[in-house]
C-alpha positions as CSV (number, residue, x, y, z in Angstrom):
1,M,35.7,-11.1,4.5
2,P,32.8,-11.8,2.0
3,K,32.2,-9.2,-0.7
4,R,29.2,-7.0,0.1
5,R,26.3,-7.7,-2.2
6,T,24.9,-5.2,-4.6
7,L,21.2,-5.4,-5.7
8,S,20.4,-3.8,-9.0
9,V,16.8,-2.4,-9.2
10,A,14.6,-1.7,-12.2
11,L,11.5,0.4,-11.6
12,L,8.5,0.2,-14.0
13,G,6.4,3.4,-13.9
14,T,7.4,7.1,-13.9
15,K,4.4,9.0,-12.5
16,F,3.1,9.4,-8.9
17,M,4.1,6.0,-7.5
18,G,7.2,5.9,-9.6
19,R,8.4,9.1,-8.0
20,A,7.5,7.8,-4.5
21,H,9.4,4.6,-5.0
22,S,12.3,6.3,-6.7
23,N,12.7,8.5,-3.6
24,A,12.5,5.5,-1.4
25,W,15.2,3.6,-3.2
26,R,17.5,6.6,-3.1
27,Q,16.9,7.4,0.6
28,A,16.9,4.0,2.1
29,P,20.6,3.3,2.0
30,R,21.4,6.9,3.2
31,F,19.4,6.6,6.4
32,F,19.4,2.9,7.2
33,D,22.2,0.4,7.4
34,L,21.1,-2.0,4.7
35,P,22.6,-5.4,4.3
36,A,23.3,-4.8,0.6
37,D,24.2,-1.9,-1.6
38,I,21.5,-0.5,-4.0
39,R,22.1,0.2,-7.7
40,M,19.3,2.2,-9.2
41,A,19.9,0.6,-12.6
42,A,16.9,1.4,-14.8
43,I,13.5,3.1,-14.9
44,C,11.0,2.0,-17.5
45,G,8.1,3.9,-19.1
46,R,6.3,4.1,-22.5
47,D,6.8,7.8,-23.0
48,H,10.4,8.0,-24.2
49,A,11.0,11.7,-23.4
50,G,9.2,11.5,-20.1
51,T,11.1,8.4,-19.1
52,R,14.4,10.0,-20.0
53,R,13.5,13.0,-17.8
54,A,12.5,10.7,-15.0
55,A,15.8,8.8,-15.2
56,K,17.7,12.1,-14.9
57,T,15.6,13.8,-12.2
58,L,14.9,10.7,-10.0
59,G,18.4,9.2,-10.1
60,W,18.2,6.2,-12.3
61,E,21.2,5.2,-14.5
62,R,19.2,4.7,-17.7
63,A,15.8,4.9,-19.3
64,V,14.1,1.8,-20.8
65,Y,10.9,1.8,-22.8
66,D,9.9,-1.9,-22.9
67,W,9.3,-3.8,-19.6
68,K,10.2,-7.1,-21.4
69,A,13.7,-5.8,-21.7
70,V,13.8,-5.4,-17.9
71,T,12.7,-8.9,-17.1
72,A,15.1,-10.3,-19.7
73,D,18.1,-8.4,-18.3
74,S,20.2,-10.8,-16.3
75,S,21.9,-7.9,-14.4
76,I,18.6,-6.9,-12.8
77,D,17.9,-8.4,-9.3
78,I,14.7,-6.6,-8.3
79,V,11.7,-5.5,-10.4
80,D,9.6,-2.8,-8.8
81,I,6.1,-2.6,-10.5
82,C,4.4,0.8,-10.3
83,T,2.3,0.5,-13.5
84,P,-1.5,0.7,-13.9
85,N,-3.2,-2.4,-12.4
86,D,-3.8,-4.2,-15.7
87,A,-0.1,-4.8,-16.2
88,H,0.7,-6.1,-12.8
89,A,0.1,-9.8,-13.5
90,E,1.9,-10.1,-16.8
91,I,4.9,-8.3,-15.6
92,A,5.2,-10.0,-12.2
93,I,4.8,-13.5,-13.8
94,A,7.5,-12.8,-16.3
95,A,9.8,-11.3,-13.6
96,A,9.2,-14.4,-11.5
97,R,10.1,-16.7,-14.3
98,A,13.3,-14.7,-14.8
99,G,14.2,-15.2,-11.2
100,K,13.8,-11.6,-10.1
101,A,12.7,-10.4,-6.7
102,I,9.4,-8.4,-7.1
103,L,7.9,-5.5,-5.3
104,C,4.4,-4.7,-6.6
105,E,2.2,-1.7,-5.9
106,K,-1.3,-2.4,-4.5
107,P,-3.8,-3.7,-5.3
108,L,-1.9,-6.8,-6.3
109,A,-4.1,-7.3,-9.4
110,R,-7.5,-6.5,-10.9
111,N,-9.1,-9.6,-9.5
112,S,-8.4,-12.8,-7.5
113,T,-7.8,-14.9,-10.7
114,E,-4.9,-12.7,-11.7
115,A,-3.6,-12.5,-8.2
116,R,-3.7,-16.3,-7.9
117,R,-1.6,-16.6,-11.0
118,M,0.9,-14.2,-9.6
119,V,1.1,-16.2,-6.3
120,D,1.6,-19.4,-8.2
121,A,4.4,-17.9,-10.3
122,V,6.4,-16.6,-7.3
123,K,5.9,-19.9,-5.5
124,R,7.2,-21.9,-8.5
125,S,10.2,-19.7,-8.9
126,R,10.8,-19.2,-5.1
127,V,11.6,-15.5,-5.6
128,P,11.2,-12.9,-2.9
129,N,8.0,-10.9,-3.3
130,M,6.1,-8.2,-1.6
131,V,3.0,-6.0,-2.1
132,C,3.5,-2.3,-1.3
133,F,0.9,-1.7,1.4
134,N,3.1,1.2,2.7
135,Y,0.7,2.3,5.4
136,R,1.7,-0.7,7.5
137,R,5.0,1.0,7.9
138,V,3.8,4.4,9.1
139,P,5.4,4.4,12.6
140,A,2.1,5.1,14.4
141,V,0.4,2.2,12.6
142,A,3.4,-0.1,13.4
143,L,3.1,1.0,17.0
144,T,-0.7,0.3,16.9
145,K,0.2,-3.3,15.9
146,E,2.7,-3.6,18.8
147,M,0.2,-2.3,21.3
148,I,-2.6,-4.6,20.2
149,D,-0.2,-7.6,20.2
150,T,0.9,-6.8,23.8
151,G,-2.6,-6.4,25.0
152,E,-2.7,-2.7,25.7
153,I,-6.3,-2.5,24.6
154,G,-7.3,-5.9,26.0
155,D,-7.4,-9.5,24.9
156,R,-10.5,-9.0,22.8
157,I,-11.2,-6.6,19.9
158,Y,-14.8,-5.4,19.5
159,H,-14.7,-3.0,16.6
160,F,-12.5,-1.9,13.7
161,R,-13.8,1.2,11.9
162,A,-11.9,2.8,9.0
163,R,-12.5,5.5,6.4
164,Y,-10.3,6.4,3.5
165,A,-11.6,9.6,1.9
166,Q,-10.3,11.7,-1.0
167,D,-11.9,14.4,-3.3
168,W,-9.8,14.4,-6.4
169,I,-12.7,13.3,-8.8
170,A,-15.5,15.0,-6.9
171,N,-15.6,17.7,-9.6
172,E,-18.1,16.4,-12.3
173,N,-15.9,18.0,-15.0
174,F,-12.8,16.0,-14.0
175,P,-11.8,14.0,-17.2
176,M,-11.7,10.3,-17.8
177,V,-8.5,8.6,-16.5
178,W,-7.5,5.0,-16.2
179,R,-8.5,4.7,-12.6
180,L,-12.1,5.1,-13.7
181,Q,-12.0,2.2,-16.1
182,S,-12.6,-1.3,-14.9
183,K,-10.6,-2.9,-17.7
184,V,-7.5,-1.2,-16.4
185,A,-8.1,-0.6,-12.7
186,G,-10.4,-3.5,-11.8
187,S,-12.4,-1.4,-9.4
188,G,-12.7,2.2,-8.3
189,A,-12.3,3.7,-4.8
190,L,-12.6,0.1,-3.5
191,G,-9.3,-1.2,-5.1
192,D,-7.5,2.2,-5.2
193,I,-7.9,3.2,-1.5
194,G,-10.2,0.7,0.0
195,A,-7.5,-2.0,-0.5
196,H,-5.3,-0.1,2.0
197,I,-7.9,-0.2,4.8
198,I,-8.8,-3.8,4.1
199,D,-5.1,-4.6,4.4
200,L,-4.9,-2.7,7.7
201,A,-8.0,-4.4,9.0
202,R,-6.4,-7.8,8.4
203,F,-2.9,-6.7,9.6
204,L,-4.2,-5.2,12.9
205,V,-7.2,-7.3,13.8
206,G,-7.3,-10.5,11.8
207,E,-8.9,-12.3,8.9
208,I,-12.4,-11.2,7.7
209,A,-15.2,-13.8,7.8
210,G,-17.9,-12.0,5.7
211,V,-19.2,-8.7,4.4
212,S,-22.2,-6.8,3.2
213,A,-21.7,-3.8,1.0
214,V,-23.2,-1.0,-1.0
215,R,-21.5,1.0,-3.8
216,E,-22.3,4.1,-5.9
217,T,-21.0,5.8,-9.0
218,F,-22.0,9.4,-8.7
219,V,-20.8,10.6,-12.1
220,K,-21.7,8.1,-14.7
221,R,-19.8,9.6,-17.7
222,R,-16.5,11.5,-18.1
223,L,-15.1,13.5,-20.9
224,T,-12.2,11.8,-22.7
225,K,-9.1,13.3,-24.4
226,N,-10.9,13.2,-27.8
227,R,-13.8,15.3,-26.4
228,S,-16.3,12.5,-26.3
229,Y,-18.0,11.0,-23.3
230,A,-17.2,7.5,-21.9
231,K,-19.0,5.5,-19.2
232,V,-17.5,5.3,-15.8
233,D,-17.8,1.6,-14.9
234,V,-16.2,1.6,-11.4
235,D,-17.4,2.6,-8.0
236,D,-16.9,6.2,-6.7
237,A,-17.7,5.1,-3.2
238,V,-18.3,2.0,-1.2
239,N,-19.5,1.2,2.3
240,V,-18.9,-2.2,4.0
241,V,-20.0,-3.8,7.2
242,G,-18.9,-7.2,8.2
243,K,-17.3,-9.4,10.8
244,F,-13.8,-10.8,11.5
245,K,-13.3,-14.5,12.2
246,N,-12.4,-13.6,15.8
247,G,-15.9,-12.0,16.3
248,A,-14.9,-8.3,16.0
249,M,-17.2,-6.0,14.0
250,L,-16.0,-4.4,10.8
251,S,-17.0,-1.1,9.3
252,L,-15.3,0.5,6.2
253,E,-15.8,3.4,3.9
254,A,-13.8,4.3,0.8
255,T,-14.8,7.3,-1.2
256,R,-13.2,9.8,-3.7
257,F,-16.2,12.1,-3.3
258,A,-15.4,13.8,0.1
259,P,-14.8,17.5,-0.6
260,G,-12.0,18.8,1.6
261,R,-10.5,15.3,2.2
262,K,-7.4,15.1,0.2
263,N,-5.9,11.9,1.6
264,Q,-7.6,11.0,4.9
265,L,-7.0,7.5,6.1
266,S,-8.4,7.1,9.6
267,F,-9.3,4.2,11.9
268,E,-10.4,3.4,15.4
269,I,-10.1,0.1,17.2
270,N,-12.1,-0.6,20.3
271,G,-11.0,-3.4,22.6
272,S,-12.0,-4.8,26.0
273,R,-9.5,-2.6,27.9
274,G,-9.1,0.5,25.7
275,S,-9.1,2.0,22.2
276,L,-6.6,3.2,19.6
277,A,-7.3,5.8,16.9
278,F,-5.2,7.1,14.0
279,D,-5.6,9.7,11.3
280,L,-3.1,10.0,8.4
281,E,-3.7,13.7,8.2
282,K,-2.0,13.8,11.7
283,M,0.3,10.8,10.9
284,N,2.8,11.3,13.8
285,R,0.1,11.0,16.4
286,L,-1.6,7.9,17.8
287,R,-4.6,8.4,20.2
288,F,-4.9,5.9,23.1
289,Y,-7.6,5.4,25.6
290,D,-6.8,3.2,28.6
291,A,-9.8,2.0,30.6
292,R,-7.4,1.0,33.4
293,D,-6.7,4.7,34.2
294,P,-8.3,6.1,37.3
295,E,-11.7,7.7,36.5
296,Y,-10.5,11.2,37.1
297,A,-7.7,10.8,34.5
298,R,-9.6,8.9,31.8
299,G,-9.6,10.2,28.2
300,F,-7.9,9.9,24.9
301,R,-4.2,10.8,25.1
302,D,-1.9,11.7,22.2
303,I,1.2,9.6,21.7
304,I,3.6,11.6,19.6
305,V,5.3,8.8,17.6
306,T,8.7,10.4,17.2
307,E,10.7,8.8,20.0
308,P,13.8,6.7,19.2
309,N,12.1,3.6,20.6
310,H,9.2,3.9,18.2
311,P,9.2,1.8,15.0
312,Y,11.7,3.1,12.4
313,I,12.1,6.5,14.0
314,K,15.7,6.2,15.4
315,N,17.1,6.4,11.8
316,W,15.5,9.8,11.2
317,W,15.5,12.9,13.3
318,P,15.6,13.8,17.0
319,A,12.5,13.3,19.1
320,G,9.6,15.7,18.2
321,H,10.9,16.2,14.6
322,I,8.0,14.7,12.5
323,I,8.3,12.6,9.4
324,G,5.9,12.3,6.4
325,Y,4.2,10.2,3.8
326,E,7.3,9.5,1.8
327,H,9.0,7.8,4.8
328,S,6.5,4.9,4.7
329,F,7.9,3.9,1.3
330,V,11.5,4.1,2.6
331,H,10.6,1.8,5.4
332,T,9.0,-0.6,2.9
333,I,12.2,-0.7,0.8
334,V,14.3,-1.2,4.0
335,D,12.2,-4.2,5.1
336,F,12.1,-5.7,1.5
337,V,15.9,-5.5,1.1
338,D,16.4,-7.1,4.5
339,A,14.0,-9.9,3.6
340,I,15.9,-10.5,0.3
341,V,19.3,-10.7,1.8
342,T,18.3,-12.7,4.9
343,R,16.0,-14.9,2.9
344,R,13.2,-14.3,5.3
345,P,9.6,-14.0,4.0
346,A,8.7,-10.4,3.1
347,Q,5.4,-9.1,4.5
348,P,2.9,-8.6,3.1
349,D,3.9,-11.0,0.3
350,F,1.8,-11.9,-2.7
351,A,-0.1,-14.6,-0.8
352,D,-1.1,-12.0,1.7
353,G,-2.1,-9.6,-1.2
354,L,-4.2,-12.4,-2.6
355,K,-6.2,-12.6,0.6
356,T,-6.9,-8.9,0.4
357,Q,-7.8,-9.3,-3.3
358,R,-10.3,-12.0,-2.4
359,I,-12.0,-9.6,0.1
360,L,-12.1,-6.9,-2.6
361,D,-13.8,-9.4,-4.9
362,L,-16.2,-10.4,-2.1
363,I,-17.2,-6.8,-1.5
364,R,-17.8,-6.2,-5.2
365,R,-20.1,-9.2,-5.4
366,A,-21.9,-8.1,-2.2
367,A,-22.4,-4.6,-3.6
368,R,-24.1,-5.9,-6.7
């Protein structure tokens, strides 16, 4: 009997996404029958004390303070990139050259030029690669994809409307952070949260043919740590209209200035035979309108996506016991590990992430 494979993982980043990914690496082999064992070998961050604390509390074997030590370590099989956006390209290219499998947080890069270099690097090295667009793996979103593909809302899509709204910088006194600086983030709400709904548009409906856009920066300056003011040079909000190559209409909004909206990702898809609607704030529900119903029974119905035959659910709790945001990352890890071991392409891969990056760049140009 062949010896079971162990995959050693190094995670780069200790904050919000580092915590989300750490939980996913820890939970995936406990709830899913993975085709390999997982070794949480190292977590890397620049803050020595903070990284040591993260290693201890999040379950990593050791703390590392230089990402180059990770890519040079022959014992590491997978590099998971959860750094600010300006470091994605350099780290991913080095990891690819070292023969590592790579999972990278979205957006793939700050712009298409960087993303193209990342795609070229993984193609040359032929290493497994994936972009963490985790909302594809929310069970209700995965079910949406299945229902579209099986024709539940018809053979033609008319509209895709999506909104991703937050409010964490709506306070004008909120200080300057890296997500508000183009040299680090690339763009503002567009790349941070708009990337998710662009990816979902492409995943669920198809490739985008063209866009028009407007953007706004509501607070032009923010207070820095040294008590001086710095210019905010990214968008606070963006609105997009466009068309898909299949003729469907596209309407998107991404904003971080929607008081009361902490993390609302919602979409509605209208087809020739029905509609589907989703709201992340009610993430275990998918709303379905079937125009084939008799007139007296027509109306949106709630599908409670917690049944064992729904995507990913059978590995969790009995029907009706809801799951949460963190589970989408677990599902991402499960699918990535399976792709590595079976040598099947992971989705969305870097080439797919480049397509989304090109739409982000197109929107930025249109908004100018």
